[in-house]
C-alpha positions in Angstrom: 83.0 94.2 73.4 83.7 90.5 73.0 81.2 89.2 70.5 81.0 86.0 72.4 80.0 87.6 75.7 76.4 87.1 76.7 74.6 90.5 76.7 74.2 92.0 80.1 70.8 93.1 81.5 71.6 96.8 80.8 72.1 96.1 77.1 68.4 95.4 76.7 65.6 98.0 76.6 65.6 100.0 79.8 62.6 102.2 79.3 60.4 100.4 81.7 63.0 100.4 84.5 64.4 103.9 84.5 63.5 107.5 83.5 67.1 108.7 83.0 70.5 107.4 82.0 73.7 109.2 83.1 77.0 108.4 81.4 80.5 109.2 82.5 82.6 110.2 79.5 86.3 109.1 79.8 86.5 105.3 79.9 82.8 104.9 79.6 81.5 106.4 76.4 85.0 107.0 75.0 88.0 104.7 75.2 90.1 107.7 76.2 91.8 106.5 79.3 95.0 105.1 77.5 95.3 108.5 75.8 94.9 110.4 79.1 97.6 108.2 80.6 100.0 109.0 77.8 99.3 112.7 78.4 99.6 112.4 82.2 102.9 110.4 82.0 104.6 112.9 79.7 103.4 115.9 81.7 104.3 114.6 85.1 107.6 113.0 84.1 108.7 116.4 82.8 108.1 117.8 86.3 109.8 115.0 88.1 106.6 113.4 89.4 105.8 109.7 89.1 102.3 108.6 88.2 102.1 104.8 87.9 99.4 103.4 85.7 97.5 101.6 88.5 97.4 104.9 90.5 96.1 106.7 87.4 93.2 104.3 87.0 92.3 104.5 90.8 92.0 108.3 90.5 89.6 108.1 87.5 86.9 110.7 87.7 89.0 113.1 89.8 89.6 116.6 88.3 93.0 117.2 86.8 94.0 120.0 89.2 93.1 117.9 92.3 95.3 115.0 91.0 98.2 117.3 90.5 97.8 118.8 94.0 97.7 115.3 95.5 100.7 113.9 93.6 102.9 116.9 94.0 102.3 117.1 97.8 102.9 113.3 98.2 106.2 113.5 96.3 107.3 116.8 97.7 107.6 118.4 94.3 106.5 122.1 94.0 104.6 122.7 90.7 102.4 125.4 89.3 99.1 123.6 89.4 97.3 125.8 86.9 100.2 125.6 84.4 100.6 121.8 84.9 96.8 121.4 84.4 97.0 123.4 81.1 100.1 121.3 80.0 98.3 118.0 80.7 95.1 119.1 78.8 97.2 120.4 75.9 99.0 117.0 75.7 95.6 115.2 75.7 94.2 117.6 73.1 97.0 116.8 70.8 95.9 113.2 70.5 92.2 113.5 71.4 91.0 113.2 67.7 92.2 109.5 67.8 89.7 108.6 70.5 87.4 105.6 69.8 84.0 104.8 71.3 83.3 102.1 73.9 80.8 100.5 71.6 78.7 98.5 74.1 78.0 101.7 76.1 77.4 103.9 73.0 75.0 101.3 71.7 72.9 101.7 74.9 72.9 105.4 74.4 72.0 105.1 70.8 69.1 102.7 71.5 67.6 105.0 74.2 68.1 108.3 72.3 64.7 110.0 72.3 63.2 107.4 74.6 64.8 108.2 77.9 66.4 111.4 79.3 70.2 111.1 79.0 73.1 113.1 80.4 76.8 113.0 80.6 78.4 113.6 84.1 82.2 113.7 84.0 85.1 114.8 86.1 86.8 116.1 83.0 86.8 119.8 81.9 84.1 120.9 79.5 86.2 121.5 76.4 87.7 118.1 76.6 84.4 116.3 77.2 82.6 118.2 74.4 85.4 117.6 72.0 85.3 113.8 72.6 81.5 113.7 72.2 81.9 115.7 69.0 84.6 113.4 67.7 82.3 110.4 68.1 79.4 112.5 66.6 77.2 111.9 69.7 77.2 115.4 71.1 73.5 116.0 70.4 72.3 112.8 72.1 72.3 114.2 75.7 70.0 116.7 77.3 72.7 117.8 79.8 76.4 117.7 80.1 77.9 118.2 83.6 81.7 118.7 83.9 84.1 119.5 86.7 83.4 123.2 86.3 79.8 122.8 87.3 80.1 121.5 90.9 82.3 122.4 93.8 82.6 118.8 95.0 83.5 115.9 92.7 83.4 112.1 92.6 83.2 110.3 95.0 80.8 112.9 96.1 77.4 112.6 94.4 77.1 116.2 93.2 77.7 115.7 89.5 75.2 112.9 89.2 72.6 114.8 91.3 73.0 117.9 89.1 72.7 115.8 86.0 69.4 114.3 87.3 68.2 117.8 88.2 69.0 119.1 84.7 67.1 116.2 83.2 64.1 116.6 85.5 64.4 113.0 86.7 64.4 111.7 90.3 67.8 110.3 91.3 66.4 106.9 92.2 65.0 106.6 88.7 68.4 107.1 87.1 71.0 104.5 86.0 74.6 105.5 85.9 77.3 104.1 83.6 80.8 104.3 85.1 84.3 102.8 84.9 85.9 104.0 88.1 85.5 103.2 91.8 85.1 106.9 92.6 82.2 107.0 90.1 80.6 103.9 91.6 80.8 105.5 95.1 79.3 108.8 93.7 76.4 106.9 92.1 75.7 105.0 95.3 75.8 108.3 97.3 73.3 109.8 94.9 70.9 106.9 95.4 71.3 105.7 91.9 72.0 102.2 90.5 75.1 101.9 88.4 76.8 99.7 85.8 80.5 98.9 85.8 81.4 99.1 82.2 85.0 97.9 82.5 84.4 94.3 81.4 82.8 95.7 78.2 85.5 98.2 77.3 
């Protein structure tokens, strides 16, 4: 975060405004999106599929297998979705230990730890999300972690956020979501939750 930037309203104490905070992981708590793009670029290029950076960011929050299905169909390239998913995740895992926090967002979580119910709701797979949280040593801050395996529908559908709220025992309208992608913003709105676009603070 730019030290000269005036703190946003959500960087103050939120205990009187909300009962729960829900955080996306990649690009929100962790500055992992550049690492994911490297892994995606290598994996898809090896299979003859183009994945431009702007398209990558527009699909943030979408499960890996869904992205592969869409890109391969669009470009007429036949791939083994499961094997390609594994290859992409392996490529990310090889560099995941270098992930850094998005400090402004982690500071909010740190301040509200033990004061508000908090969850992570990510479109990523559980091993990847848990590894990143462990790398940043924040894995025990959250009362629930929802990943792509936990819901049938994914962002922009509200299911992940609604499940996170349910696990926390908090009404959706009393939750604040922290997100970095348009799909996540749409999911929060569909869940009846306010949201923060963290991209200017990454």
